[in-house]
C-alpha positions in Angstrom: 17.5 65.4 71.5 14.4 67.2 70.2 16.4 68.2 67.1 17.4 64.6 66.5 13.8 63.6 66.8 12.7 66.3 64.3 15.4 65.1 61.9 14.2 61.5 62.2 17.5 60.3 63.4 16.4 58.6 66.6 15.1 55.4 64.8 18.3 55.3 62.8 20.4 55.6 65.9 18.4 52.8 67.4 19.2 50.5 64.4 22.9 51.3 64.7 22.9 50.5 68.4 21.0 47.3 67.8 23.0 46.0 64.8 26.4 47.6 65.3 26.4 48.7 61.6 26.6 52.4 60.5 23.8 54.0 58.8 23.6 57.1 56.5 20.9 59.6 55.6 21.7 61.5 52.5 20.6 65.0 51.7 18.1 65.4 54.5 16.1 68.6 54.1 16.3 70.9 57.1 14.1 74.0 57.5 14.0 76.0 60.7 10.4 77.1 61.4 11.5 80.7 62.0 13.1 80.9 58.6 10.2 79.4 56.5 9.6 81.7 53.6 12.7 83.8 54.5 15.5 81.5 53.4 15.5 78.4 51.3 15.8 75.0 53.1 19.3 73.5 53.6 20.4 70.0 53.2 22.6 67.8 55.4 24.0 64.3 55.2 24.1 62.4 58.5 26.2 59.4 59.4 25.3 57.4 62.5 28.3 55.3 63.6 28.5 52.8 66.5 30.9 53.5 69.3 32.6 50.3 70.6 34.1 49.7 74.0 37.5 49.0 72.5 37.7 52.4 70.8 39.1 55.5 72.4 35.7 57.2 72.3 34.2 54.1 73.8 36.6 54.1 76.7 35.9 57.8 77.3 32.2 57.0 77.4 32.7 54.1 79.8 34.7 56.4 82.1 31.9 59.0 81.9 29.3 56.3 82.9 31.5 55.1 85.8 32.0 58.7 87.0 28.2 59.1 87.2 27.9 56.0 89.3 30.6 57.0 91.7 30.5 60.8 92.0 26.9 61.8 91.3 25.4 63.6 94.3 21.9 65.0 94.9 21.5 68.4 96.4 18.5 70.3 97.5 18.0 73.9 98.5 18.7 74.9 102.1 15.1 75.4 103.0 13.9 72.4 101.1 11.3 74.6 99.4 9.2 73.4 96.5 11.0 75.7 94.1 14.3 73.9 94.5 15.0 71.1 92.1 17.5 68.2 92.1 20.6 68.3 89.8 23.4 65.9 88.9 27.0 66.9 89.7 29.4 64.8 87.6 32.4 65.9 89.7 35.9 65.7 88.3 35.1 62.9 85.9 32.0 64.5 84.5 31.2 66.3 81.4 28.8 69.1 80.3 25.4 67.7 79.5 24.6 70.4 76.9 24.9 70.4 73.2 28.7 70.1 73.3 28.5 66.4 74.4 29.9 64.1 71.7 27.0 61.7 72.1 24.2 64.2 71.9 23.3 64.5 75.6 20.8 66.9 77.1 20.2 68.5 80.6 18.4 66.3 83.1 15.6 67.0 85.5 14.6 63.8 87.4 11.7 65.5 89.2 12.4 63.4 92.4 15.0 62.9 95.1 17.0 59.7 95.1 20.3 58.1 95.8 23.3 58.3 93.5 22.9 54.7 92.4 19.2 55.2 91.7 20.0 58.3 89.6 22.7 56.5 87.7 20.2 53.8 86.8 17.3 56.1 86.1 16.2 56.9 82.5 17.1 60.5 83.0 20.6 59.7 83.9 20.9 57.4 80.8 19.6 60.3 78.7 22.3 62.6 80.1 24.9 60.0 79.1 23.5 59.4 75.6 22.4 55.8 76.4 18.7 56.4 75.7 16.5 58.2 73.2 13.1 59.8 73.4 10.4 57.1 73.3 12.9 54.2 72.9 13.3 53.2 76.5 16.5 51.8 77.8 19.1 50.8 75.2 20.4 48.2 77.7 17.2 46.3 77.5 17.0 46.1 73.7 17.6 42.9 71.8 20.9 43.3 70.0 22.7 41.3 67.4 26.0 39.4 68.1 28.0 42.0 66.2 26.7 44.8 68.5 27.4 43.3 71.9 30.3 45.7 72.5 28.5 48.9 71.3 28.3 51.4 74.0 27.0 54.4 72.1 26.2 56.1 68.8 28.1 58.9 67.2 26.3 61.2 64.8 28.2 63.1 62.1 26.5 65.8 60.1 27.8 67.6 56.9 26.0 70.3 55.0 25.5 69.4 51.3 23.2 72.2 50.2 25.5 73.3 47.4 25.8 69.8 46.0 22.0 69.2 46.2 21.3 72.4 44.3 23.9 71.6 41.7 22.3 68.2 41.2 18.9 69.7 40.9 20.1 72.2 38.3 21.8 69.3 36.4 18.6 67.2 36.5 16.5 70.2 35.2 19.0 70.7 32.4 18.8 67.0 31.5 15.0 67.2 31.6 15.0 70.2 29.2 17.4 68.5 26.8 15.3 65.3 26.8 12.2 67.3 26.1 13.9 69.1 23.3 15.2 65.8 21.8 11.7 64.2 22.0 10.2 67.3 20.4 12.8 67.2 17.6 12.2 63.4 17.2 8.5 63.7 16.9 8.7 66.7 14.6 10.9 64.7 12.2 8.5 61.8 12.2 5.4 62.0 9.9 2.8 64.2 11.5 0.1 62.3 9.6 0.7 59.0 7.7 -0.1 58.9 4.0 -3.1 56.6 3.4 -2.6 54.6 0.2 -5.6 53.5 -1.9 -5.1 49.8 -1.3 -3.4 49.5 2.1 -4.6 50.4 5.6 -1.6 51.6 7.7 -1.0 52.7 11.3 2.2 53.4 13.2 3.3 54.2 16.7 6.4 55.7 18.3 7.1 55.6 22.0 10.2 57.1 23.5 12.0 55.4 26.4 11.4 56.2 30.1 12.3 59.4 31.8 15.8 58.1 32.5 16.4 57.1 28.9 17.8 59.4 26.3 15.9 59.7 23.0 17.1 57.4 20.2 16.9 57.6 16.4 13.9 55.4 15.6 11.8 56.4 12.6 9.2 55.2 10.1 7.5 56.5 7.0 4.8 55.6 4.4 5.4 57.0 0.9 2.8 56.8 -1.9 4.6 56.0 -5.2 3.2 56.2 -8.7 1.1 53.5 -10.3 -0.6 52.6 -7.1 2.6 51.4 -5.4 3.5 52.2 -1.8 6.8 52.4 0.0 7.0 51.3 3.7 10.1 52.3 5.6 11.4 51.9 9.1 14.9 52.6 10.5 17.0 53.1 13.6 20.0 55.3 14.2 22.3 53.8 16.8 23.0 56.2 19.7 21.1 58.6 21.8 20.2 62.2 22.1 19.9 65.2 19.7 22.7 63.9 17.4 20.9 60.6 16.7 17.6 62.4 16.2 19.3 64.9 13.7 20.9 62.1 11.7 17.5 60.3 11.7 15.8 63.3 10.2 18.4 63.6 7.4 18.1 59.9 6.5 14.3 60.1 6.5 14.4 63.1 4.2 16.8 61.3 1.9 14.6 58.2 1.7 11.7 60.3 0.6 13.8 61.9 -2.1 15.1 58.6 -3.4 11.6 57.1 -3.2 10.4 59.7 -5.7 12.9 58.2 -8.2 10.9 55.0 -8.0 14.0 52.8 -7.6 14.0 49.2 -6.5 14.5 48.8 -2.7 18.1 47.6 -2.9 19.1 50.7 -5.0 17.5 53.0 -2.4 19.5 51.4 0.4 22.7 51.6 -1.8 22.2 55.3 -2.1 21.4 55.6 1.6 24.6 53.7 2.5 26.8 56.3 0.8 24.9 59.2 2.3 25.0 57.8 5.8 28.8 57.7 5.8 28.9 61.3 4.5 26.5 62.5 7.2 28.5 61.0 10.1 30.9 58.2 9.6 30.7 57.4 13.4 26.9 56.8 13.3 25.5 53.4 12.3 21.9 53.1 11.1 19.7 50.2 10.1 16.8 50.3 7.7 14.2 48.2 5.9 12.7 49.6 2.7 9.7 47.7 1.2 7.5 48.4 -1.8 4.0 47.0 -2.2 2.7 46.5 -5.7 -1.1 46.0 -5.7 -1.1 44.7 -9.3 1.3 41.9 -8.5 0.1 41.6 -4.8 3.8 41.3 -3.9 6.0 43.0 -1.3 9.5 43.7 -2.5 12.0 44.6 0.2 15.6 45.1 1.2 17.2 45.3 4.6 20.4 47.0 5.9 21.2 45.4 9.2 17.6 45.7 10.5 15.4 43.2 12.2 13.3 41.1 9.7 9.8 42.1 8.8 6.9 39.8 9.5 3.8 39.0 7.4 0.7 37.2 8.6 -1.1 35.7 5.7 -4.9 35.5 5.5 -4.9 32.0 7.0 -2.9 33.1 10.1 0.5 31.7 9.1 3.5 33.9 9.7 6.1 34.5 7.0 9.6 35.7 7.8 12.4 36.4 5.3 14.8 33.6 5.0 17.5 35.5 3.3 19.9 37.5 5.6 19.9 41.2 5.2 22.9 43.3 4.4 25.1 45.2 6.9 23.9 48.5 8.5 24.0 51.8 6.6 27.3 53.6 6.6 29.6 50.6 6.5 30.1 50.7 2.7 31.5 48.1 0.4 28.3 46.0 0.2 25.9 45.3 -2.6 22.4 45.1 -1.3 19.8 42.9 -2.9 16.0 42.9 -3.0 13.7 40.0 -2.2 10.0 39.3 -2.6 7.2 38.1 -0.4 3.5 37.4 -1.4 1.1 39.9 0.1 -2.4 38.9 -0.8 -5.8 40.2 0.4 -6.2 39.6 4.1 -2.5 39.8 4.8 -1.0 42.0 7.6 2.7 43.0 7.8 4.7 44.7 10.6 7.9 46.6 10.6 9.5 47.4 14.0 12.7 48.6 15.7 14.8 46.7 18.2 13.2 48.3 21.2 10.1 46.1 20.7 12.0 42.8 20.9 15.4 43.3 22.6 15.6 42.6 26.3 18.7 42.4 28.5 17.5 39.2 30.3 16.0 37.3 27.3 17.3 35.8 24.1 16.2 37.9 21.0 15.0 34.7 19.2 12.6 34.0 22.0 11.3 37.6 21.8 10.9 37.3 18.0 8.9 34.1 18.5 6.7 35.9 21.0 6.1 38.7 18.5 5.3 36.2 15.8 2.8 34.4 18.0 1.1 37.7 18.9 0.9 38.8 15.3 -0.6 35.4 14.3 -3.5 35.9 16.6 -3.9 39.6 16.1 -7.0 40.8 14.2 -8.7 44.1 13.6 -7.5 47.4 12.3 -3.8 48.3 12.1 -4.0 50.7 15.0 -5.5 48.0 17.2 -2.8 45.5 16.2 -0.1 48.1 17.0 -1.5 48.5 20.6 -1.8 44.8 21.0 1.8 44.2 19.9 3.1 46.8 22.4 1.1 45.3 25.3 2.2 41.7 24.5 5.8 42.7 24.3 5.6 44.5 27.7 6.3 48.0 26.4 5.4 50.6 29.0 6.0 54.3 29.4 9.0 53.4 31.5 10.5 51.1 28.9 14.3 51.4 28.6 14.4 51.9 24.9 12.6 53.7 22.1 10.0 51.7 20.2 8.7 52.3 16.7 6.2 50.0 14.9 4.5 50.2 11.5 1.6 47.9 10.7 0.1 47.7 7.2 -2.8 45.6 6.0 -4.4 44.6 2.6 -8.1 44.2 3.5 -10.4 41.7 1.9 -13.0 43.6 0.0 -16.7 42.8 0.1 -18.8 42.8 -3.1 -19.8 46.4 -2.9 -16.3 47.6 -2.2 -14.7 45.3 -4.7 -16.6 47.1 -7.5 -14.4 50.2 -6.8 -11.2 48.2 -7.0 -10.9 46.8 -10.5 -8.0 46.0 -12.9 -7.6 44.9 -16.5 -4.6 44.3 -18.8 -3.9 43.7 -22.5 -0.8 42.3 -24.2 0.2 44.7 -27.1 0.9 42.5 -30.1 1.6 43.4 -33.7 2.7 46.7 -35.1 0.8 50.0 -35.5 -2.6 48.2 -35.1 -1.6 47.6 -31.4 -2.4 51.3 -30.7 -5.9 50.9 -32.2 -6.5 47.7 -30.2 -5.4 49.5 -27.0 -7.8 52.4 -27.6 -10.7 50.1 -28.2 -9.8 48.0 -25.2 -9.6 51.1 -22.9 -12.9 52.4 -24.1 -14.7 49.2 -23.4 -13.1 48.7 -20.0 -13.8 52.2 -18.8 -17.4 51.9 -20.0 -17.9 48.7 -18.1 -16.5 50.4 -15.0 -19.1 53.1 -15.5 -16.5 55.9 -15.6 -17.8 59.3 -16.8 -17.5 60.3 -20.4 -15.0 63.0 -19.9 -12.7 60.7 -18.0 -13.2 58.0 -20.7 -12.0 60.4 -23.4 -9.0 61.5 -21.3 -8.1 57.9 -20.6 -8.3 56.9 -24.2 -6.1 59.8 -25.2 -3.5 59.0 -22.6 -3.4 55.3 -23.6 -3.0 56.3 -27.3 0.1 58.5 -26.5 1.7 56.0 -24.1 1.2 53.1 -26.4 2.5 55.0 -29.4 5.6 56.1 -27.4 6.3 52.5 -26.4 5.8 51.2 -30.0 8.2 53.8 -31.3 11.0 53.6 -28.7 10.5 50.4 -26.8 10.8 46.7 -27.5 8.4 43.8 -27.0 6.9 42.3 -24.9 4.6 45.2 -24.3 1.7 45.4 -22.0 -1.1 47.8 -21.1 -2.6 47.8 -17.6 -5.6 49.7 -16.4 -6.5 49.9 -12.7 -9.2 51.7 -10.8 -9.5 52.3 -7.0 -12.0 54.4 -5.1 -9.8 57.4 -5.6 -8.0 57.2 -9.0 -7.6 55.6 -12.3 -4.1 54.4 -13.2 -2.9 53.7 -16.7 0.5 51.9 -17.2 2.4 50.7 -20.2 5.4 48.4 -19.9 8.0 47.2 -22.4 11.4 45.6 -22.5 13.5 48.7 -23.1 15.3 50.2 -20.1 15.6 53.7 -21.4 13.4 56.0 -19.4 11.7 58.7 -21.5 11.9 62.3 -20.4 9.4 65.1 -20.8 10.7 67.8 -23.1 9.3 70.8 -24.8 8.9 70.2 -28.6 9.7 73.0 -31.0 7.0 74.2 -33.5 8.8 72.4 -36.4 9.2 69.1 -34.5 7.0 66.3 -35.8 7.3 64.2 -32.5 8.1 64.6 -28.8 4.7 65.9 -27.7 3.3 62.6 -26.3 4.5 62.9 -22.7 3.8 66.7 -22.8 0.1 65.9 -23.6 0.0 63.1 -20.9 1.5 65.5 -18.3 -1.0 68.1 -19.2 -4.2 66.0 -19.0 -3.2 63.7 -16.1 -3.0 64.6 -12.4 0.3 62.7 -12.1 2.7 60.7 -14.2 6.1 59.0 -14.0 8.5 56.3 -15.1 10.3 53.5 -13.4 12.5 50.5 -14.3 10.9 47.0 -13.8 12.6 44.1 -12.2 13.0 42.2 -15.5 15.1 45.0 -17.0 12.4 46.9 -18.8 10.5 50.1 -18.0 7.0 51.2 -17.1 5.4 54.6 -17.9 2.3 55.5 -16.0 -0.2 58.3 -15.4 -3.1 58.8 -13.0 -6.4 60.5 -13.0 -8.2 61.5 -9.8 -11.8 60.5 -9.4 -13.4 63.6 -8.1 -16.2 63.2 -5.5 -19.3 65.2 -5.2 -20.4 66.9 -1.9 -22.9 64.1 -1.4 -20.1 61.6 -1.1 -20.4 59.9 -4.6 -18.1 60.2 -7.6 -18.6 63.2 -9.7 -20.7 62.0 -12.7 -18.5 64.0 -15.1 -15.4 62.1 -14.0 -16.7 58.9 -12.6 -19.7 56.9 -11.4 -21.8 57.9 -8.4 
């Protein structure tokens, strides 16, 4: 009985006796005091089952009880000395009261002399018969359910499960290490630091699922393109674990490579579609690829099976794409298309994965409406909006799915800041005189922007070469665009010809072919891209160097 009390089984036995229903204690830790620090603890599973009067064991217990009532005798020592103690003799129908009793009985010492009937009815006798437990009183006096009216005892089974418990612990530790490795891989494949475009303010968050959830393939990226444009990407690889994270890393790397080609969003997804099937035909991935053009204040995007992006305009209205997106990446046989959304000053956009809005007990349209309502009222910096969206959607550290969200914002500029963000354009008309007009226009604009003399000269030279190249190899309409931010000066020339020029090394005897070589030498960056109307754009950038005092270097720009 003391052992049962130490194991905490007595209350369980009491419940079984009261209700007549079996109870189980799984993997109970048992540590003998004498072996603490010597041997590791062992584990046992105990089952407490009711013994009913109609069962063979119940009838044996009834006979045992009847034998005590009829044959118990009380004996004392011959001299009646104080050292002699009473004992119970069970006679022919009795049983040993030691540990071998099937009902967990124990030796009895009543401490007094009484009749056989009194002893049979005493708590000590009931203890010897397994009909009472320490501190619980008489079982016969307990209130019992209807289903336990014929219960006459409780049988305790015990089985050692130490090996199974230790195997389970090793398995859990292995799963924990694998999860940590997958999370580490996932985070290492995501951007360690987001690129910060000149015009946009961006913030992103990634939160893996709870401890019991395997890591998924959610990912995001921000890629600064040429000419002041910015690519915003989010995707999700179906599946869990290291494989999904590895496929995600390959797709993210491919997106960055394709983005450098400055392709339209639907062409980027078309290339990804073919690559995804080559990486793993059994893996399905979704993706949204969007490009923001500050000159047009427009967001061009394409979707491959992903949830729609959302844009909150400056007046608080929410815009969602009406056109359905294409199928997920890796399915093949689908021609993706690009769409456009206005994205003016004061607008905020959000890209997200399914973990933010999908719930097992809720319709996804309802969750999307909740997200839209939260975004409509969200103000502040992008990182603040990220946190607010996660809280509003009930995302916690124990969430059952990975969550990735990317928030981007085109801030409204005050008067002082607006002076650093300027743009100007000129339609190139006529023949050779268009180059002269472009040079004069550039000189005047850069002077009004208070750009340093050295940068003015470099800008005029770059414009002369780009415009001359367009007049020689392109077709009208042609257009020159100048744009300045707080970090760089961008010069872009567009025309209707779709042939992209390439930089090449001119031979000493060549009379042409040096224009792009000169531009690449004097500019910090340059590139080409096709325009949505079927033409092309050639651009170059000059960084505005800043002095140690925080202003723009007077040689290259205004302080």
